[in-house]
N, C-alpha and C positions, 0 to 999 in steps of 0.2 A: 033254389039253395041246392039240387041235384044237380045240375051242368056248372055251380061255383069250380074253378080251376084250383087245384093243391097250389100254395107255395112253396117253392124248394130253396134248400141252401145254397147260397152261390158258392159260398165254399168249397162246395163241394162238386162244384159244377165245372169244367172245362169251355175256355171261351179259346176262341182261335186268336195267337198273338203273332205278330211278325216276326220272326226269329232270324236274326242278320249274326253268322259267326264270322268274328275276327283271326285271321290266322296270330297266331301265337309270336311268331316274329316281328309284327308287327307293332303288339303290345310291346314286345321288349325295347323296340327300337323308339317308339312314341315317350317309354319311362326313362330310356338311356338320356333321350336329347334332355329331359327336364333335370335327370339328376347333371348331366353337363351342365344347362346353364345354371343350375344353382351355381355348381362351383363356381362355376366363371366369375357371376358377379359376387362372390367370397372372395376370392381370390384377387378381383380387380377394386375389389376395396381396402383391402389391403395393402397390393401394390401403392395405391393412392395414398392411405395414411403413411406408409413407409416415404414415400415419396415427398407429401408435404414436411414429416420430419425431418428427414435428410435436409433439404430445401431452407427451411426454417434452422437447423441448427448451422448451416453453410453461413446463412446470412448473420446470427449471433453473433459466431468467430469473427467473420468479416468488421461488423460492424461494432460490437463491444469486445469482446474475450480478447483478438488478437490484433486489436486499433489500435497503434502508437500514441495516440492521443493519450488514453489510460493507462502509459507504462507510470510507475509509482518515480517521483523525481524528488520527493523531501518525506522522510520521516520525522513529524513532531513528536516530542517525548515529552510530558510533564510530570513529574514525581514530586512527593511531599518528605523527600527526607533523600538521604548522601549518596543514593548510587548515579553513579558516573551516565552522563546518555549513553555515550557509544557502548558500554557496556550493556544497557539496554537493547538498545539495537539489533546487536550483536543476540542478546536473548531471544529474542521477536521471532528471529530465522526469516527473515525476511529479505528475498534477493533482493539487488538491484536491478531496477527494468521490469520488473515483474507486473504483471498488468492487474490492475489496481481494484475491476470488476473481478475478474477471476481469483483473488486471495480469498482462502477459505480465514474469515475473521475468528472464529473459534479456535482455529487449531492454532492461531496468532497467542491468543489469551490463553489457549493453556500450556503456552510452549514458556509464556513469561511468571505465570500462575504456580509451573512445576519449581521457576527458582523459591528455596525456601525466606528467602528476605524480602519478597513479595507479598503482600497479604489477598492483594486483588487487582485488576486490570482491565480498564476497558480499550476498547478498539471500534476506530471509527475511520468511516471512509468521509473524505469531502473532497468530493469534486473538483476537478479530472484529475488530478494526478499525485495527491497527498494521502498519507498515511498517518492518523492521529491517535497518540497511544498515551493514556492514564494510567498512573503507574501510583498505588498505597503499598509504600512498604513496612515490613513487621518490625516495631519498638521495642528491643529488649529489655527486660526491669528486672531480670535475675539471670543465675548461671549456677551451674553445677559443673561437679569435678568428677571425672569418671577414672580409675584407674583401668589401665590399658599397657599386657604385659610386651615389653620389648624384644626387638628380635634376635640383638644377640645378648639377652639377660639384662634383669632388672625391670621397673614399672614406669610408665610414662601415663600424665593426666590430663587427658582430654576432656577440653572447655565446651560444652555446650550452652547455648543461652535460650531463654524462653521469653515469649513475650505477654502480654495479658492475657489471650487467648487461651495460653497453654503451648504453643507449636512449640516445638524443640529446632534447633537450627544452630548450626557450628558459627563462631564467630567470624565477620565480615574482614573479608582481606582487605587490606591497604590498597589495594592493585585496583578494585571495583570502586572504588569510592570518587567523586568527582572534584574534592577538594584533599592534601594530604591531612593529617591529624598535625598540629603545632604543638600539643599538648595532650597528655594522656587524658582520658574519658575517667571520671570519677569510676570506682570500683562499683560494680552493683553486685546486691546482696546474693550470697553465697548459700543456695541448698543443698543442706547434708542429709545424709541418712537415708540416700535415694536407691530403693533398687536400680540397680543397673538395666533390666528387663522394661522399666518404666520410661525410660528415657531413648524413645527412636527418633534418629532426624528425621524430620520430613514430617513427623506425626503431629497430633496432638494426646499429652499426657492423661491417664483417668487414671491415676491415683488420689484418693481422697485429699491424701496428705498435699502432695504437689501442687490440686486447685488450690487447697485453701490455703498453701505458703502463698501463690501467684493472687488471690485477692485479698489475703490481709498486705500485701504489700502494696497494692491498689488502694485498700481503705485507708492506709498508712499518710501516704499523699494527701489526703484531705482532712486528716484527721487535726484536733489541737496541740497533738505530740512532734507535727510534722514541723524543723526548724530547730527543735529543742534539741535532739538527738537522730544519729542515722543509723540504719540496720545493717548490720554486719553479717549475720550468718544467720541462718532458720534453720533450725533440725525437725525434720519429719520423719526420724524415726521409730519415735514415742507413738502409741497409738491416740485417737482421737484428741491429740494436744499439739502447738507448734512451739517450742521451744527458742525463743529472738535472743540473740545476743546482742547489744549496742554498743556501738563505740565507743562508747564511755564502760563498757565493764561489767552494763547491767544484763541482769539474765533473766528473762520476763517468758512466764507461762501463759498462753492463752489457747480457750477450747477452740473447735472449727467453726462455732457458731455467732453471730452478732458483733462481729468484729466494732462496728463501731460504736456500740456501748461499753466493750472491755477497754478501748483505747479513749475513751471520756474519764472512764475510771484509773487509768494509768496517770491523764493529766494532773485528778484530780489528787491522787496520793502523791504524784512526784510535786504537786506544788505545797501541799502539805507540810513533806519534807523539807521543801527549801524554805520554810518559816523557822527552820530549827537547826538551820542547818546542814542537812541532811540529804545525803542521795540514795537510792534505790542501789542497793546492790544484787539482790534478786527480790522477784515478786510473782505469785501463782493468782493468775488472773482466771484461771478457770473454773478455780473455787467461787461460788456463789456468795456466801458469808464466812466472815472470819477471815478473811483473804491473807494467808502467809505473805508478811515480809521479813529481808532483813536489812539493814542502813547501813551506811558507809558515811565517814563523813567527808562534808561537801568541798571540801578543799583538798580532797587527795583522789578526786574525780576529774580527769579532762574535760575542760567544756566543750559542748559540744557543739557542731557546726550552725552559724547562723543562715537562715535558709530564709526569707520572709513571705516566699511563695511556692505553691508547690511547682514542681518542675513542669513546666511545657515546651513540648518538642516543638522547634521552629518548623515551620509549614513552610517550604521553600518549591517552587513553580520553574524547573528548568525548559526550555524550549528552546 
């Protein structure tokens, strides 16, 4: 134990290590070569991608988008209404000879649906050179007259029409029709008491009274009263009610809810009066109990229109 060697901490000891000292210029040169190589690889990859993109774009243009085999040769148009086919083609904005594959179908659809007389449009490519358009037209069910000052003095009445969805549009110009009118169409019910700010051409109405009037017209066309009378005027000026004037001069007041029930009650009261040779002069159906009514002699009232079935729009497909 007297001659045992004491262990030393190796961390405190110094051992001889081979020292190789490089010049700083050599280190910088090696680092520069690595950076240059990385940049070269990145640039080469980007250039290769750009070259492939240019070649692919050129190939698509030559084979598809500039290929005369896909030039539009025919525009097929189908519509369910009365608009002229040539006018629909002009509204579509498709140039003659345009490439069918390069054509923006969404833009053509927007061009058509921007026209106030068109409710919706479908656009389809039919290879190799045919564009097909399917158009659904708006059908007006009511009209409104708004006063507009005349430049030289006085007032003109501007006519707007409304479809079942409440979309406001001007009357259809006869030049846009596929066939001319040989006889005037039946007048649409006149909606009166309208706030001028509620009628914005190209937009839907938001007024509860106007919405209620349009819903009432749709309900009337499928009610027991259809064919026995016709609607001439619907006044929406009073709050919460509609005041309807018929072609026979009757004035009927309706609430803005449950039109089907009110129309059925109108028919029952009308039939009860007919048994005593009486006609309705005025009737308030907005009242649920003890309905106020005023009667006239039936012989003094003009006969109502004879319409056996609700009006159905003739669906025509023009190609």
